[in-house]
CHARMM internal coordinates of N, CA and C (Angstrom, degrees):
IC EDIT
DIST 1 N 1 CA 1.4351
DIST 1 CA 1 C 1.5051
ANGL 1 N 1 CA 1 C 110.62
DIST 1 C 2 N 1.2716
ANGL 1 CA 1 C 2 N 115.67
DIHE 1 N 1 CA 1 C 2 N 137.02
DIST 2 N 2 CA 1.4585
ANGL 1 C 2 N 2 CA 121.39
DIHE 1 CA 1 C 2 N 2 CA -174.66
DIST 2 CA 2 C 1.5675
ANGL 2 N 2 CA 2 C 109.02
DIHE 1 C 2 N 2 CA 2 C -56.93
DIST 2 C 3 N 1.2488
ANGL 2 CA 2 C 3 N 118.33
DIHE 2 N 2 CA 2 C 3 N -41.07
DIST 3 N 3 CA 1.4991
ANGL 2 C 3 N 3 CA 121.34
DIHE 2 CA 2 C 3 N 3 CA -174.08
DIST 3 CA 3 C 1.5211
ANGL 3 N 3 CA 3 C 111.21
DIHE 2 C 3 N 3 CA 3 C -57.62
DIST 3 C 4 N 1.3303
ANGL 3 CA 3 C 4 N 117.84
DIHE 3 N 3 CA 3 C 4 N -27.41
DIST 4 N 4 CA 1.4716
ANGL 3 C 4 N 4 CA 120.55
DIHE 3 CA 3 C 4 N 4 CA -177.12
DIST 4 CA 4 C 1.5426
ANGL 4 N 4 CA 4 C 111.27
DIHE 3 C 4 N 4 CA 4 C -62.58
DIST 4 C 5 N 1.3358
ANGL 4 CA 4 C 5 N 117.01
DIHE 4 N 4 CA 4 C 5 N -30.55
DIST 5 N 5 CA 1.4434
ANGL 4 C 5 N 5 CA 119.82
DIHE 4 CA 4 C 5 N 5 CA -171.39
DIST 5 CA 5 C 1.5169
ANGL 5 N 5 CA 5 C 115.64
DIHE 4 C 5 N 5 CA 5 C -124.32
DIST 5 C 6 N 1.3729
ANGL 5 CA 5 C 6 N 115.96
DIHE 5 N 5 CA 5 C 6 N -22.36
DIST 6 N 6 CA 1.4571
ANGL 5 C 6 N 6 CA 120.19
DIHE 5 CA 5 C 6 N 6 CA -173.30
DIST 6 CA 6 C 1.5236
ANGL 6 N 6 CA 6 C 110.43
DIHE 5 C 6 N 6 CA 6 C -76.06
DIST 6 C 7 N 1.3479
ANGL 6 CA 6 C 7 N 113.25
DIHE 6 N 6 CA 6 C 7 N 125.86
DIST 7 N 7 CA 1.4757
ANGL 6 C 7 N 7 CA 119.39
DIHE 6 CA 6 C 7 N 7 CA 179.69
DIST 7 CA 7 C 1.5354
ANGL 7 N 7 CA 7 C 113.01
DIHE 6 C 7 N 7 CA 7 C -129.76
DIST 7 C 8 N 1.3210
ANGL 7 CA 7 C 8 N 116.18
DIHE 7 N 7 CA 7 C 8 N -43.99
DIST 8 N 8 CA 1.4659
ANGL 7 C 8 N 8 CA 120.37
DIHE 7 CA 7 C 8 N 8 CA -175.93
DIST 8 CA 8 C 1.5107
ANGL 8 N 8 CA 8 C 108.94
DIHE 7 C 8 N 8 CA 8 C -149.87
DIST 8 C 9 N 1.3481
ANGL 8 CA 8 C 9 N 115.85
DIHE 8 N 8 CA 8 C 9 N 98.54
DIST 9 N 9 CA 1.4443
ANGL 8 C 9 N 9 CA 122.09
DIHE 8 CA 8 C 9 N 9 CA -176.58
DIST 9 CA 9 C 1.5261
ANGL 9 N 9 CA 9 C 115.68
DIHE 8 C 9 N 9 CA 9 C -55.06
DIST 9 C 10 N 1.3178
ANGL 9 CA 9 C 10 N 117.01
DIHE 9 N 9 CA 9 C 10 N -25.96
DIST 10 N 10 CA 1.4239
ANGL 9 C 10 N 10 CA 119.88
DIHE 9 CA 9 C 10 N 10 CA 176.83
DIST 10 CA 10 C 1.4951
ANGL 10 N 10 CA 10 C 115.13
DIHE 9 C 10 N 10 CA 10 C -68.07
DIST 10 C 11 N 1.3363
ANGL 10 CA 10 C 11 N 115.38
DIHE 10 N 10 CA 10 C 11 N -20.25
DIST 11 N 11 CA 1.4325
ANGL 10 C 11 N 11 CA 119.03
DIHE 10 CA 10 C 11 N 11 CA -175.48
DIST 11 CA 11 C 1.5341
ANGL 11 N 11 CA 11 C 112.90
DIHE 10 C 11 N 11 CA 11 C -117.25
DIST 11 C 12 N 1.3102
ANGL 11 CA 11 C 12 N 118.03
DIHE 11 N 11 CA 11 C 12 N 12.52
DIST 12 N 12 CA 1.4349
ANGL 11 C 12 N 12 CA 121.28
DIHE 11 CA 11 C 12 N 12 CA -171.13
DIST 12 CA 12 C 1.5211
ANGL 12 N 12 CA 12 C 110.21
DIHE 11 C 12 N 12 CA 12 C -128.14
DIST 12 C 13 N 1.3174
ANGL 12 CA 12 C 13 N 117.77
DIHE 12 N 12 CA 12 C 13 N 49.96
DIST 13 N 13 CA 1.4469
ANGL 12 C 13 N 13 CA 121.62
DIHE 12 CA 12 C 13 N 13 CA -178.02
DIST 13 CA 13 C 1.5232
ANGL 13 N 13 CA 13 C 111.67
DIHE 12 C 13 N 13 CA 13 C -62.89
DIST 13 C 14 N 1.3102
ANGL 13 CA 13 C 14 N 118.04
DIHE 13 N 13 CA 13 C 14 N -40.47
DIST 14 N 14 CA 1.4903
ANGL 13 C 14 N 14 CA 120.54
DIHE 13 CA 13 C 14 N 14 CA -179.05
DIST 14 CA 14 C 1.5489
ANGL 14 N 14 CA 14 C 109.95
DIHE 13 C 14 N 14 CA 14 C -66.95
DIST 14 C 15 N 1.3002
ANGL 14 CA 14 C 15 N 117.62
DIHE 14 N 14 CA 14 C 15 N -42.31
DIST 15 N 15 CA 1.4627
ANGL 14 C 15 N 15 CA 119.98
DIHE 14 CA 14 C 15 N 15 CA 177.13
DIST 15 CA 15 C 1.5430
ANGL 15 N 15 CA 15 C 109.56
DIHE 14 C 15 N 15 CA 15 C -64.22
DIST 15 C 16 N 1.2848
ANGL 15 CA 15 C 16 N 118.51
DIHE 15 N 15 CA 15 C 16 N -41.49
DIST 16 N 16 CA 1.4795
ANGL 15 C 16 N 16 CA 121.56
DIHE 15 CA 15 C 16 N 16 CA -179.41
DIST 16 CA 16 C 1.5570
ANGL 16 N 16 CA 16 C 109.11
DIHE 15 C 16 N 16 CA 16 C -60.10
DIST 16 C 17 N 1.3426
ANGL 16 CA 16 C 17 N 116.60
DIHE 16 N 16 CA 16 C 17 N -40.37
DIST 17 N 17 CA 1.4735
ANGL 16 C 17 N 17 CA 120.21
DIHE 16 CA 16 C 17 N 17 CA 179.16
DIST 17 CA 17 C 1.5222
ANGL 17 N 17 CA 17 C 108.96
DIHE 16 C 17 N 17 CA 17 C -67.62
DIST 17 C 18 N 1.3007
ANGL 17 CA 17 C 18 N 118.94
DIHE 17 N 17 CA 17 C 18 N -40.70
DIST 18 N 18 CA 1.4891
ANGL 17 C 18 N 18 CA 122.74
DIHE 17 CA 17 C 18 N 18 CA -177.73
DIST 18 CA 18 C 1.5304
ANGL 18 N 18 CA 18 C 107.01
DIHE 17 C 18 N 18 CA 18 C -65.93
DIST 18 C 19 N 1.3108
ANGL 18 CA 18 C 19 N 118.42
DIHE 18 N 18 CA 18 C 19 N -42.74
DIST 19 N 19 CA 1.4504
ANGL 18 C 19 N 19 CA 121.48
DIHE 18 CA 18 C 19 N 19 CA -178.15
DIST 19 CA 19 C 1.5211
ANGL 19 N 19 CA 19 C 112.30
DIHE 18 C 19 N 19 CA 19 C -65.36
DIST 19 C 20 N 1.3556
ANGL 19 CA 19 C 20 N 116.09
DIHE 19 N 19 CA 19 C 20 N -22.93
DIST 20 N 20 CA 1.4513
ANGL 19 C 20 N 20 CA 120.01
DIHE 19 CA 19 C 20 N 20 CA 178.82
DIST 20 CA 20 C 1.5681
ANGL 20 N 20 CA 20 C 111.19
DIHE 19 C 20 N 20 CA 20 C -65.60
DIST 20 C 21 N 1.3178
ANGL 20 CA 20 C 21 N 117.38
DIHE 20 N 20 CA 20 C 21 N -20.13
DIST 21 N 21 CA 1.4399
ANGL 20 C 21 N 21 CA 121.63
DIHE 20 CA 20 C 21 N 21 CA 179.58
DIST 21 CA 21 C 1.5374
ANGL 21 N 21 CA 21 C 112.24
DIHE 20 C 21 N 21 CA 21 C -92.82
DIST 21 C 22 N 1.2990
ANGL 21 CA 21 C 22 N 117.54
DIHE 21 N 21 CA 21 C 22 N -1.29
DIST 22 N 22 CA 1.4581
ANGL 21 C 22 N 22 CA 123.50
DIHE 21 CA 21 C 22 N 22 CA -175.36
DIST 22 CA 22 C 1.5512
ANGL 22 N 22 CA 22 C 108.78
DIHE 21 C 22 N 22 CA 22 C -90.48
DIST 22 C 23 N 1.3119
ANGL 22 CA 22 C 23 N 115.01
DIHE 22 N 22 CA 22 C 23 N 151.04
DIST 23 N 23 CA 1.4294
ANGL 22 C 23 N 23 CA 123.21
DIHE 22 CA 22 C 23 N 23 CA 175.85
DIST 23 CA 23 C 1.5173
ANGL 23 N 23 CA 23 C 108.03
DIHE 22 C 23 N 23 CA 23 C -109.37
DIST 23 C 24 N 1.3210
ANGL 23 CA 23 C 24 N 120.26
DIHE 23 N 23 CA 23 C 24 N 115.25
DIST 24 N 24 CA 1.4688
ANGL 23 C 24 N 24 CA 122.13
DIHE 23 CA 23 C 24 N 24 CA 179.69
DIST 24 CA 24 C 1.5369
ANGL 24 N 24 CA 24 C 110.88
DIHE 23 C 24 N 24 CA 24 C -65.15
DIST 24 C 25 N 1.3117
ANGL 24 CA 24 C 25 N 116.82
DIHE 24 N 24 CA 24 C 25 N 148.17
DIST 25 N 25 CA 1.4667
ANGL 24 C 25 N 25 CA 122.64
DIHE 24 CA 24 C 25 N 25 CA 179.42
DIST 25 CA 25 C 1.4893
ANGL 25 N 25 CA 25 C 107.62
DIHE 24 C 25 N 25 CA 25 C -139.12
DIST 25 C 26 N 1.3267
ANGL 25 CA 25 C 26 N 116.01
DIHE 25 N 25 CA 25 C 26 N 139.74
DIST 26 N 26 CA 1.4599
ANGL 25 C 26 N 26 CA 119.64
DIHE 25 CA 25 C 26 N 26 CA 178.32
DIST 26 CA 26 C 1.5230
ANGL 26 N 26 CA 26 C 109.45
DIHE 25 C 26 N 26 CA 26 C -83.22
DIST 26 C 27 N 1.3145
ANGL 26 CA 26 C 27 N 115.78
DIHE 26 N 26 CA 26 C 27 N 151.39
DIST 27 N 27 CA 1.4647
ANGL 26 C 27 N 27 CA 120.35
DIHE 26 CA 26 C 27 N 27 CA -179.01
DIST 27 CA 27 C 1.5130
ANGL 27 N 27 CA 27 C 106.58
DIHE 26 C 27 N 27 CA 27 C -90.49
DIST 27 C 28 N 1.3319
ANGL 27 CA 27 C 28 N 115.44
DIHE 27 N 27 CA 27 C 28 N 100.49
DIST 28 N 28 CA 1.4418
ANGL 27 C 28 N 28 CA 121.66
DIHE 27 CA 27 C 28 N 28 CA 175.47
DIST 28 CA 28 C 1.5322
ANGL 28 N 28 CA 28 C 109.71
DIHE 27 C 28 N 28 CA 28 C -77.36
DIST 28 C 29 N 1.3245
ANGL 28 CA 28 C 29 N 117.01
DIHE 28 N 28 CA 28 C 29 N 165.48
DIST 29 N 29 CA 1.4456
ANGL 28 C 29 N 29 CA 121.49
DIHE 28 CA 28 C 29 N 29 CA 176.88
DIST 29 CA 29 C 1.5105
ANGL 29 N 29 CA 29 C 110.00
DIHE 28 C 29 N 29 CA 29 C -61.21
DIST 29 C 30 N 1.3192
ANGL 29 CA 29 C 30 N 117.32
DIHE 29 N 29 CA 29 C 30 N -44.27
DIST 30 N 30 CA 1.4623
ANGL 29 C 30 N 30 CA 121.14
DIHE 29 CA 29 C 30 N 30 CA 179.43
DIST 30 CA 30 C 1.5365
ANGL 30 N 30 CA 30 C 111.03
DIHE 29 C 30 N 30 CA 30 C -58.65
DIST 30 C 31 N 1.3327
ANGL 30 CA 30 C 31 N 115.63
DIHE 30 N 30 CA 30 C 31 N -47.10
DIST 31 N 31 CA 1.4963
ANGL 30 C 31 N 31 CA 119.03
DIHE 30 CA 30 C 31 N 31 CA -178.24
DIST 31 CA 31 C 1.4952
ANGL 31 N 31 CA 31 C 110.72
DIHE 30 C 31 N 31 CA 31 C -68.21
DIST 31 C 32 N 1.3474
ANGL 31 CA 31 C 32 N 116.56
DIHE 31 N 31 CA 31 C 32 N -33.87
DIST 32 N 32 CA 1.4819
ANGL 31 C 32 N 32 CA 118.72
DIHE 31 CA 31 C 32 N 32 CA 177.13
DIST 32 CA 32 C 1.5192
ANGL 32 N 32 CA 32 C 110.61
DIHE 31 C 32 N 32 CA 32 C -65.30
DIST 32 C 33 N 1.2664
ANGL 32 CA 32 C 33 N 118.59
DIHE 32 N 32 CA 32 C 33 N -37.24
DIST 33 N 33 CA 1.4720
ANGL 32 C 33 N 33 CA 120.67
DIHE 32 CA 32 C 33 N 33 CA 178.91
DIST 33 CA 33 C 1.5105
ANGL 33 N 33 CA 33 C 111.19
DIHE 32 C 33 N 33 CA 33 C -69.61
DIST 33 C 34 N 1.3326
ANGL 33 CA 33 C 34 N 115.27
DIHE 33 N 33 CA 33 C 34 N -39.12
DIST 34 N 34 CA 1.5315
ANGL 33 C 34 N 34 CA 118.95
DIHE 33 CA 33 C 34 N 34 CA 179.69
DIST 34 CA 34 C 1.5410
ANGL 34 N 34 CA 34 C 106.11
DIHE 33 C 34 N 34 CA 34 C -64.34
DIST 34 C 35 N 1.3312
ANGL 34 CA 34 C 35 N 117.54
DIHE 34 N 34 CA 34 C 35 N -42.80
DIST 35 N 35 CA 1.4677
ANGL 34 C 35 N 35 CA 118.80
DIHE 34 CA 34 C 35 N 35 CA -178.89
DIST 35 CA 35 C 1.5462
ANGL 35 N 35 CA 35 C 110.34
DIHE 34 C 35 N 35 CA 35 C -63.32
DIST 35 C 36 N 1.2920
ANGL 35 CA 35 C 36 N 117.02
DIHE 35 N 35 CA 35 C 36 N -39.98
DIST 36 N 36 CA 1.4599
ANGL 35 C 36 N 36 CA 121.32
DIHE 35 CA 35 C 36 N 36 CA 176.99
DIST 36 CA 36 C 1.5149
ANGL 36 N 36 CA 36 C 111.92
DIHE 35 C 36 N 36 CA 36 C -61.11
DIST 36 C 37 N 1.3595
ANGL 36 CA 36 C 37 N 115.10
DIHE 36 N 36 CA 36 C 37 N -42.96
DIST 37 N 37 CA 1.4614
ANGL 36 C 37 N 37 CA 119.53
DIHE 36 CA 36 C 37 N 37 CA 177.34
DIST 37 CA 37 C 1.5252
ANGL 37 N 37 CA 37 C 111.60
DIHE 36 C 37 N 37 CA 37 C -64.34
DIST 37 C 38 N 1.3331
ANGL 37 CA 37 C 38 N 116.22
DIHE 37 N 37 CA 37 C 38 N -37.04
DIST 38 N 38 CA 1.4220
ANGL 37 C 38 N 38 CA 120.05
DIHE 37 CA 37 C 38 N 38 CA 176.59
DIST 38 CA 38 C 1.5272
ANGL 38 N 38 CA 38 C 113.29
DIHE 37 C 38 N 38 CA 38 C -62.55
DIST 38 C 39 N 1.3158
ANGL 38 CA 38 C 39 N 114.15
DIHE 38 N 38 CA 38 C 39 N -40.69
DIST 39 N 39 CA 1.5122
ANGL 38 C 39 N 39 CA 118.42
DIHE 38 CA 38 C 39 N 39 CA 175.98
DIST 39 CA 39 C 1.5471
ANGL 39 N 39 CA 39 C 109.46
DIHE 38 C 39 N 39 CA 39 C -61.90
DIST 39 C 40 N 1.3206
ANGL 39 CA 39 C 40 N 116.80
DIHE 39 N 39 CA 39 C 40 N -43.08
DIST 40 N 40 CA 1.4762
ANGL 39 C 40 N 40 CA 117.18
DIHE 39 CA 39 C 40 N 40 CA 178.01
DIST 40 CA 40 C 1.5480
ANGL 40 N 40 CA 40 C 112.87
DIHE 39 C 40 N 40 CA 40 C -61.49
DIST 40 C 41 N 1.3250
ANGL 40 CA 40 C 41 N 116.41
DIHE 40 N 40 CA 40 C 41 N -44.86
DIST 41 N 41 CA 1.4484
ANGL 40 C 41 N 41 CA 120.06
DIHE 40 CA 40 C 41 N 41 CA -179.44
DIST 41 CA 41 C 1.5455
ANGL 41 N 41 CA 41 C 111.64
DIHE 40 C 41 N 41 CA 41 C -63.36
DIST 41 C 42 N 1.3042
ANGL 41 CA 41 C 42 N 115.26
DIHE 41 N 41 CA 41 C 42 N -38.75
DIST 42 N 42 CA 1.4665
ANGL 41 C 42 N 42 CA 117.69
DIHE 41 CA 41 C 42 N 42 CA -176.45
DIST 42 CA 42 C 1.5382
ANGL 42 N 42 CA 42 C 111.94
DIHE 41 C 42 N 42 CA 42 C -91.16
DIST 42 C 43 N 1.3230
ANGL 42 CA 42 C 43 N 116.86
DIHE 42 N 42 CA 42 C 43 N -3.36
DIST 43 N 43 CA 1.4701
ANGL 42 C 43 N 43 CA 121.49
DIHE 42 CA 42 C 43 N 43 CA 179.56
DIST 43 CA 43 C 1.5506
ANGL 43 N 43 CA 43 C 110.21
DIHE 42 C 43 N 43 CA 43 C 56.31
DIST 43 C 44 N 1.3624
ANGL 43 CA 43 C 44 N 114.29
DIHE 43 N 43 CA 43 C 44 N 44.95
DIST 44 N 44 CA 1.4530
ANGL 43 C 44 N 44 CA 120.97
DIHE 43 CA 43 C 44 N 44 CA 173.58
DIST 44 CA 44 C 1.5216
ANGL 44 N 44 CA 44 C 108.22
DIHE 43 C 44 N 44 CA 44 C -127.19
DIST 44 C 45 N 1.3167
ANGL 44 CA 44 C 45 N 115.40
DIHE 44 N 44 CA 44 C 45 N 172.61
DIST 45 N 45 CA 1.4429
ANGL 44 C 45 N 45 CA 120.33
DIHE 44 CA 44 C 45 N 45 CA -179.19
DIST 45 CA 45 C 1.5013
ANGL 45 N 45 CA 45 C 113.87
DIHE 44 C 45 N 45 CA 45 C -126.65
DIST 45 C 46 N 1.3202
ANGL 45 CA 45 C 46 N 118.09
DIHE 45 N 45 CA 45 C 46 N 9.56
DIST 46 N 46 CA 1.4818
ANGL 45 C 46 N 46 CA 121.28
DIHE 45 CA 45 C 46 N 46 CA -179.30
DIST 46 CA 46 C 1.5100
ANGL 46 N 46 CA 46 C 109.29
DIHE 45 C 46 N 46 CA 46 C -85.25
DIST 46 C 47 N 1.3204
ANGL 46 CA 46 C 47 N 115.19
DIHE 46 N 46 CA 46 C 47 N 93.87
DIST 47 N 47 CA 1.4508
ANGL 46 C 47 N 47 CA 120.81
DIHE 46 CA 46 C 47 N 47 CA -174.87
DIST 47 CA 47 C 1.4830
ANGL 47 N 47 CA 47 C 112.31
DIHE 46 C 47 N 47 CA 47 C -69.10
DIST 47 C 48 N 1.3432
ANGL 47 CA 47 C 48 N 118.47
DIHE 47 N 47 CA 47 C 48 N -26.41
DIST 48 N 48 CA 1.4390
ANGL 47 C 48 N 48 CA 121.43
DIHE 47 CA 47 C 48 N 48 CA 178.60
DIST 48 CA 48 C 1.5379
ANGL 48 N 48 CA 48 C 109.71
DIHE 47 C 48 N 48 CA 48 C -66.40
DIST 48 C 49 N 1.3135
ANGL 48 CA 48 C 49 N 116.23
DIHE 48 N 48 CA 48 C 49 N -47.75
DIST 49 N 49 CA 1.4843
ANGL 48 C 49 N 49 CA 119.90
DIHE 48 CA 48 C 49 N 49 CA 177.12
DIST 49 CA 49 C 1.5320
ANGL 49 N 49 CA 49 C 110.95
DIHE 48 C 49 N 49 CA 49 C -59.76
DIST 49 C 50 N 1.3071
ANGL 49 CA 49 C 50 N 115.76
DIHE 49 N 49 CA 49 C 50 N -44.21
DIST 50 N 50 CA 1.4874
ANGL 49 C 50 N 50 CA 119.82
DIHE 49 CA 49 C 50 N 50 CA 177.90
DIST 50 CA 50 C 1.5176
ANGL 50 N 50 CA 50 C 112.09
DIHE 49 C 50 N 50 CA 50 C -59.70
DIST 50 C 51 N 1.3349
ANGL 50 CA 50 C 51 N 116.64
DIHE 50 N 50 CA 50 C 51 N -43.25
DIST 51 N 51 CA 1.4394
ANGL 50 C 51 N 51 CA 120.78
DIHE 50 CA 50 C 51 N 51 CA 177.85
DIST 51 CA 51 C 1.5343
ANGL 51 N 51 CA 51 C 111.35
DIHE 50 C 51 N 51 CA 51 C -58.75
DIST 51 C 52 N 1.3335
ANGL 51 CA 51 C 52 N 115.58
DIHE 51 N 51 CA 51 C 52 N -47.35
DIST 52 N 52 CA 1.4858
ANGL 51 C 52 N 52 CA 119.45
DIHE 51 CA 51 C 52 N 52 CA -179.63
DIST 52 CA 52 C 1.4946
ANGL 52 N 52 CA 52 C 110.38
DIHE 51 C 52 N 52 CA 52 C -60.22
DIST 52 C 53 N 1.3044
ANGL 52 CA 52 C 53 N 116.76
DIHE 52 N 52 CA 52 C 53 N -44.49
DIST 53 N 53 CA 1.4775
ANGL 52 C 53 N 53 CA 121.08
DIHE 52 CA 52 C 53 N 53 CA -179.15
DIST 53 CA 53 C 1.5072
ANGL 53 N 53 CA 53 C 110.80
DIHE 52 C 53 N 53 CA 53 C -62.17
DIST 53 C 54 N 1.3020
ANGL 53 CA 53 C 54 N 116.73
DIHE 53 N 53 CA 53 C 54 N -47.15
DIST 54 N 54 CA 1.4813
ANGL 53 C 54 N 54 CA 120.67
DIHE 53 CA 53 C 54 N 54 CA -178.39
DIST 54 CA 54 C 1.5222
ANGL 54 N 54 CA 54 C 111.19
DIHE 53 C 54 N 54 CA 54 C -66.63
DIST 54 C 55 N 1.2846
ANGL 54 CA 54 C 55 N 117.03
DIHE 54 N 54 CA 54 C 55 N -37.56
DIST 55 N 55 CA 1.4471
ANGL 54 C 55 N 55 CA 123.46
DIHE 54 CA 54 C 55 N 55 CA -179.52
DIST 55 CA 55 C 1.5018
ANGL 55 N 55 CA 55 C 111.34
DIHE 54 C 55 N 55 CA 55 C -67.88
DIST 55 C 56 N 1.3591
ANGL 55 CA 55 C 56 N 114.06
DIHE 55 N 55 CA 55 C 56 N -43.78
DIST 56 N 56 CA 1.5033
ANGL 55 C 56 N 56 CA 119.76
DIHE 55 CA 55 C 56 N 56 CA 178.63
DIST 56 CA 56 C 1.5224
ANGL 56 N 56 CA 56 C 111.64
DIHE 55 C 56 N 56 CA 56 C -63.54
DIST 56 C 57 N 1.3067
ANGL 56 CA 56 C 57 N 115.78
DIHE 56 N 56 CA 56 C 57 N -35.81
DIST 57 N 57 CA 1.4862
ANGL 56 C 57 N 57 CA 121.05
DIHE 56 CA 56 C 57 N 57 CA -179.37
DIST 57 CA 57 C 1.4755
ANGL 57 N 57 CA 57 C 114.12
DIHE 56 C 57 N 57 CA 57 C -65.89
DIST 57 C 58 N 1.2913
ANGL 57 CA 57 C 58 N 118.51
DIHE 57 N 57 CA 57 C 58 N -18.69
DIST 58 N 58 CA 1.4776
ANGL 57 C 58 N 58 CA 123.68
DIHE 57 CA 57 C 58 N 58 CA 179.17
DIST 58 CA 58 C 1.5509
ANGL 58 N 58 CA 58 C 114.12
DIHE 57 C 58 N 58 CA 58 C -87.81
DIST 58 C 59 N 1.2848
ANGL 58 CA 58 C 59 N 114.59
DIHE 58 N 58 CA 58 C 59 N -13.69
DIST 59 N 59 CA 1.4639
ANGL 58 C 59 N 59 CA 119.20
DIHE 58 CA 58 C 59 N 59 CA -174.72
DIST 59 CA 59 C 1.5239
ANGL 59 N 59 CA 59 C 111.36
DIHE 58 C 59 N 59 CA 59 C -91.28
DIST 59 C 60 N 1.3406
ANGL 59 CA 59 C 60 N 116.89
DIHE 59 N 59 CA 59 C 60 N 150.76
DIST 60 N 60 CA 1.4522
ANGL 59 C 60 N 60 CA 120.05
DIHE 59 CA 59 C 60 N 60 CA 177.74
DIST 60 CA 60 C 1.5363
ANGL 60 N 60 CA 60 C 107.75
DIHE 59 C 60 N 60 CA 60 C -72.72
DIST 60 C 61 N 1.2960
ANGL 60 CA 60 C 61 N 117.96
DIHE 60 N 60 CA 60 C 61 N 153.21
DIST 61 N 61 CA 1.4905
ANGL 60 C 61 N 61 CA 122.18
DIHE 60 CA 60 C 61 N 61 CA 177.47
DIST 61 CA 61 C 1.5388
ANGL 61 N 61 CA 61 C 111.45
DIHE 60 C 61 N 61 CA 61 C -59.08
DIST 61 C 62 N 1.3303
ANGL 61 CA 61 C 62 N 117.36
DIHE 61 N 61 CA 61 C 62 N 141.88
DIST 62 N 62 CA 1.4074
ANGL 61 C 62 N 62 CA 122.49
DIHE 61 CA 61 C 62 N 62 CA 177.56
DIST 62 CA 62 C 1.5194
ANGL 62 N 62 CA 62 C 108.93
DIHE 61 C 62 N 62 CA 62 C -88.18
DIST 62 C 63 N 1.3031
ANGL 62 CA 62 C 63 N 116.78
DIHE 62 N 62 CA 62 C 63 N 142.33
DIST 63 N 63 CA 1.4671
ANGL 62 C 63 N 63 CA 122.59
DIHE 62 CA 62 C 63 N 63 CA -179.38
DIST 63 CA 63 C 1.4793
ANGL 63 N 63 CA 63 C 110.73
DIHE 62 C 63 N 63 CA 63 C -115.49
END
COOR INIT
IC SEED 1 N 1 CA 1 C
IC BUILD
């Protein structure tokens, strides 16, 4: 998620380029629950990281 790293667009040209390759995804209730379960399993509390992991796991591999 962009909010995890974005702080000052004037100084983050490389991040802006990298984000151009990303596909935004809405946080559905199902995905939110999966992310919460992931936090429980990993004993962490960073919901943004858990959301990214769960979201990526749903996508087909890139070639």
